[in-house]
C-alpha positions as CSV (number, residue, x, y, z in Angstrom):
1,M,-13.2,-0.3,4.4
2,P,-12.0,1.2,7.7
3,L,-10.0,4.4,7.5
4,S,-6.4,4.4,8.6
5,Q,-4.0,7.0,10.1
6,F,-0.3,7.3,9.3
7,D,2.1,6.3,12.1
8,R,4.3,9.3,11.1
9,P,3.6,13.0,10.4
10,P,4.2,14.3,6.9
11,S,7.5,15.8,8.0
12,D,8.8,12.2,8.5
13,R,6.9,10.2,6.0
14,Y,8.7,8.2,3.3
15,F,8.0,5.4,0.8
16,E,8.0,2.8,3.5
17,D,5.1,4.5,5.3
18,Y,2.7,4.0,2.4
19,V,1.2,0.5,3.0
20,P,-0.9,-1.1,0.3
21,G,-4.4,-1.9,1.5
22,L,-4.7,1.1,3.8
23,T,-7.2,3.9,3.1
24,Y,-7.2,7.5,4.4
25,E,-9.7,10.4,4.5
26,F,-8.9,14.1,4.6
27,G,-10.9,17.3,4.5
28,P,-13.1,19.1,4.3
29,I,-12.2,21.9,1.8
30,S,-14.8,24.4,0.7
31,A,-15.9,25.2,-2.8
32,D,-16.6,28.9,-2.4
33,E,-18.6,30.8,-5.1
34,E,-16.0,33.6,-5.5
35,D,-13.2,31.0,-5.9
36,I,-15.3,29.0,-8.4
37,I,-15.9,32.1,-10.5
38,N,-12.3,33.4,-10.3
39,F,-10.8,30.0,-11.2
40,A,-13.1,29.6,-14.1
41,K,-12.5,33.2,-15.4
42,T,-8.8,32.4,-15.5
43,F,-8.8,28.7,-16.6
44,D,-12.2,27.5,-17.8
45,P,-14.4,30.5,-18.8
46,Q,-17.7,28.7,-19.5
47,Y,-20.8,30.5,-18.4
48,I,-21.8,27.5,-16.2
49,H,-18.7,28.3,-14.1
50,T,-18.5,32.2,-14.4
51,D,-22.1,33.6,-14.5
52,P,-24.5,32.6,-11.7
53,V,-27.5,34.2,-13.6
54,A,-26.9,32.5,-16.9
55,A,-26.0,29.3,-15.2
56,A,-29.4,29.2,-13.4
57,N,-30.9,28.7,-16.8
58,G,-28.3,26.2,-18.0
59,P,-28.1,22.5,-17.9
60,F,-27.1,22.3,-14.2
61,H,-29.7,24.8,-13.0
62,G,-27.0,26.8,-11.2
63,L,-23.4,27.7,-11.0
64,I,-21.0,24.7,-10.8
65,A,-17.2,24.5,-10.3
66,S,-15.0,23.7,-13.2
67,G,-13.9,20.0,-13.2
68,W,-10.3,21.3,-13.1
69,H,-11.1,23.4,-10.0
70,T,-12.6,20.3,-8.4
71,A,-9.5,18.4,-9.2
72,S,-7.4,21.2,-7.8
73,L,-9.3,21.2,-4.5
74,I,-8.9,17.5,-4.1
75,T,-5.2,17.7,-5.1
76,R,-4.7,20.3,-2.4
77,L,-6.0,17.9,0.2
78,F,-3.8,15.1,-1.3
79,I,-0.7,17.2,-1.2
80,E,-1.2,18.7,2.3
81,H,-2.2,15.5,4.1
82,F,-1.2,12.5,2.2
83,L,2.1,13.4,0.4
84,T,5.1,14.7,2.3
85,S,7.4,17.6,1.7
86,V,10.5,15.6,2.7
87,A,9.9,12.7,0.3
88,S,7.4,13.5,-2.4
89,L,9.4,13.9,-5.7
90,A,6.7,14.5,-8.4
91,S,4.1,12.6,-10.3
92,P,4.4,11.1,-13.8
93,G,0.6,11.8,-14.2
94,L,-3.0,11.0,-13.4
95,D,-5.1,8.3,-15.0
96,E,-8.8,8.0,-15.5
97,I,-9.9,11.3,-14.1
98,R,-13.7,11.5,-14.0
99,W,-16.1,14.2,-13.0
100,L,-19.2,12.4,-11.7
101,S,-21.4,15.0,-10.1
102,P,-21.3,18.8,-10.2
103,V,-19.7,20.7,-7.3
104,R,-21.7,23.7,-6.2
105,P,-20.9,26.8,-4.2
106,G,-20.7,26.0,-0.5
107,D,-20.0,22.3,-1.1
108,Q,-17.5,20.8,1.4
109,L,-15.3,18.3,-0.3
110,R,-13.5,15.3,1.3
111,L,-10.8,13.1,-0.2
112,Q,-10.6,9.4,0.3
113,V,-7.3,7.9,-0.9
114,A,-6.2,4.3,-0.8
115,V,-2.7,2.8,-1.4
116,V,-3.3,0.0,-3.8
117,D,0.3,-0.7,-4.8
118,K,3.9,0.5,-4.6
119,R,7.2,-0.5,-6.0
120,I,10.8,0.6,-5.9
121,S,12.1,2.3,-9.1
122,R,14.2,0.0,-11.2
123,S,16.5,2.8,-12.4
124,K,16.6,4.9,-9.2
125,P,16.4,2.7,-6.0
126,D,16.4,5.7,-3.8
127,R,12.7,6.2,-4.7
128,G,9.5,4.3,-5.4
129,L,6.2,4.7,-7.1
130,V,3.0,4.8,-5.0
131,Y,-0.3,4.0,-6.7
132,T,-3.4,5.6,-5.3
133,P,-7.0,5.9,-6.4
134,L,-8.5,9.1,-5.2
135,E,-12.2,9.8,-4.6
136,G,-13.7,13.2,-3.8
137,R,-17.1,13.5,-2.2
138,N,-19.3,16.4,-1.3
139,D,-20.9,16.9,2.1
140,K,-23.9,14.9,1.0
141,G,-21.6,11.9,0.4
142,E,-22.0,12.1,-3.4
143,L,-19.0,11.0,-5.4
144,V,-18.0,14.1,-7.4
145,I,-14.5,13.1,-8.8
146,T,-12.3,10.1,-9.2
147,M,-8.8,9.7,-10.5
148,K,-5.8,7.4,-10.2
149,G,-2.6,8.9,-8.9
150,I,0.9,7.8,-9.3
151,N,3.7,9.5,-7.2
152,F,7.4,9.2,-6.9
153,V,8.3,9.1,-3.2
154,R,11.8,8.9,-1.7
155,V,12.8,5.9,0.4
156,R,13.8,6.6,4.0
157,P,17.5,7.7,4.1
């Protein structure tokens, strides 16, 4: 599917600008070893994420990023480039998050996001819901994470 570009910058992007059927790509963002270790020490302290020496003898034969760190990196790209500070209102959640391949130090991640559906809120017509499957890939093109996003976005005033 060909990649699209928004007609408006994030500073002027509202519900109407998210068109079902269009796909976007953003990135890269780097998975740095120091960040992998620091994130894991704080949030997911498994040796495969915190100790390069022990991880070398582990099931992945080296240090890998926590899946939550991978999700955070992809979310950063999503927020900085796809969503908008003037109209993004929050998210009721993510569905079907999957970690498909390990992310290793030095990997450069890219996000591909499609708009598959949207609808105006029944109870609050000043906003709508935008439905977006997200795919994160490393610099080898391997799919490392997938998730389905739902976001509340304000309609253009």
